[in-house]
N, C-alpha and C positions, 0 to 999 in steps of 0.2 A: 560595491557589490547590491547593497540594497536597492540602489538605484535600474541595476543592468537586469536584476533577475525578475521574469514575471512567472508567478506560481497561482494556483487555484488556492482560492481563500488567503492571499496575502495581499496585505493594504499596509503601503506603505509607510501611509498616515497614522496608523494605528501603531504602527512599529514603535513611533518615534513619539508619541502622544504623552508615554511618560517613562520614557529614555532619552537621554541626549546621545550617547553612546551605546552602540549598539554591538554586544558581543557575539561569537558564533554561536552557543547555545540558545541564545535569544532570536536566531535567527535560525528558523527550521531549515528553509529553502538551502542554505549554503550547506548546513551542517550535513543534510541527507547527502547533497552531492560530495561533498568531501568523503565521507563516510564511504560512497560507494566507491568513491575511485580509488581511495585507500584500499578497498578491499579486493578490487579488480588489478591490484599491484600499478595502477596508470602513473600514480603519485607517490614520492616518499616525503618524508621530511630532512632536511638536511639545516643544519643550522636555524632551525625554528623556522625556518620556510618551508611552502611546499614546491617540488620540482616536479617534469616529468620525468617518468621514466623511461628506458627505451623503448619499452612497450607502450608505454604513453604516446611517445613520439610518431609510434609506429602506424598507432590507430587513429594520428591523423588525416593519412595516405584515402584517397578516395573509393579504392575497392573494401577496404577494411572499416571504414566508417558505418557500412550496411549493418554490422555484425554487434557493434556495439550496444543498441538498446536490448538486444537479446540476451547478449555476456553481463548486463547490468542488471535486468531483469530478473534473472537465474541466481545470480547474486545475492539478489535482493529478499527472496524470496526464500531459497532454498538452504543459504550458507547463513546470511544476517540474522543477529536475535531484532526482532521487530518489536522485542515485547516494550522495549522503553518508549515506544509511543503509544502504549496503553496501561501506561504507569504500572507494570509489573503484573497488573490482575490476570487472573486463572493462568500464569505458566507461560508456555509457550503455547497455549489453545488462541485461535484456530490453527496457525502458521503451523505446526506441526502435520495438520492434514492438509497440506496447501494444494496437493493435486486432487484430489478430491474437492476440494469449495472451487478451484476453478474452474472444472469440467461443471460443477453444478450452476457455476454464474454463467455459464457459456449458453444456457441451456434454460435457465430462470431470470436473466437481467435482461433481457430483449425490450422488457416495458419498464417504465419507471416504477420503481417499488420500494418499501422502505426500508433501513437499514433494519430493523426488527424483523422484517419478513424474510431479508434477503438471510439471517442468522439462521432462522429457523429451516428454509429452505435448504442453504448452502454446507451447512457444518454438521458433525457427527456431535450428539450431545454428550459432556460427561458430568457425573456427580456432581461435582463442585458448582457447575454451573448453575444446576439447579436449585440449589442452596442459598439461603443471604436473603437478605429483605430488599434487594431491588435488584432489576435484570441486569447484571455486567456482562454478560454474553453479547448483547447487541452491541454496547460500548468497545468492548475488546474485537468485536467484528469490525466494525468501524476505524479505529484507531493501526489495525494493525493489518488488516487486508484491503479494504473498500478506500481508503484512503492513499496508500499507496499504489493501488491502479488506479485513481485520479491522478496521481503525480506523474504516473507512467503514461497517462493520455489515453487509458483503456475504458475509463468510463467517465460518464458525466453525473455532473451533479446539479442538485437544486432544492432549495427548503423552502415549505413554508410556514407561517406563521399560527401557530394554536391559538385558538379561540379563546379570549378571556384569559391570556398567558404573556406576563410581559417579557421573560426572556426565551419562552421554550421555541422551539420550532421541531419539522418533523423533516425528517433528511431522507431524500430521494434520490435513488443510483439508477444507472441504467449502462447496459455495454455500447461501444461507439464501433464503429466499424473495423478499426484498428485490433479491437480485442479478437477475432476471428481471424484477421490477417496475422498476428503475433502467436497467437496459440491455435494449434491443432492436437486432436486427441484422438486416439485408436484404440477404443474402447470394444473389449470383446468379451461378452457376459458368457459364464460357463453354468450351462442349465444341469443341474445333477438330474438324472432320471429317478425316478423315485420320492418317495416323501423326504420332506427340508427338515423334520424335527425327527 
């Protein structure tokens, strides 16, 4: 599978640099695909192996394949806990507000933006986010929202080395055309008559 799967930011040489054997938890692309397929009940475990369910087999037909990305996308962001990818920081934030975050990204990620700026533009801050010695919010946003959107092919990514820094780089994201084709928003604003306070 390591040789078959192409994945953003997956370098096969790096995967085998320190390990001769790669287990599924060490191979993020395969683990994500399996978790999504199991959450969608497309596969199940039988005698220690994954086998396709009747639903999984039916999704292989041409008419049903077109709905698969939307189903998996919905499961990933609304039903799975993506906190694992953020190392458990800040609970379920910002995934709990995924509708607001996605709409905000649809209007603010047309051009290259840093993950820090997208975090400020697209999320609802909470007191836990503002406390602490380092900015955990941009890390959580990138791990739970931006990278999974990149995996689904809805965002592009690039990085730039930070001058006079050996390891640090600035991360930039922007949406691709598929973002607006997969996601549509019907936003209605209810403007109250009279004072708002």
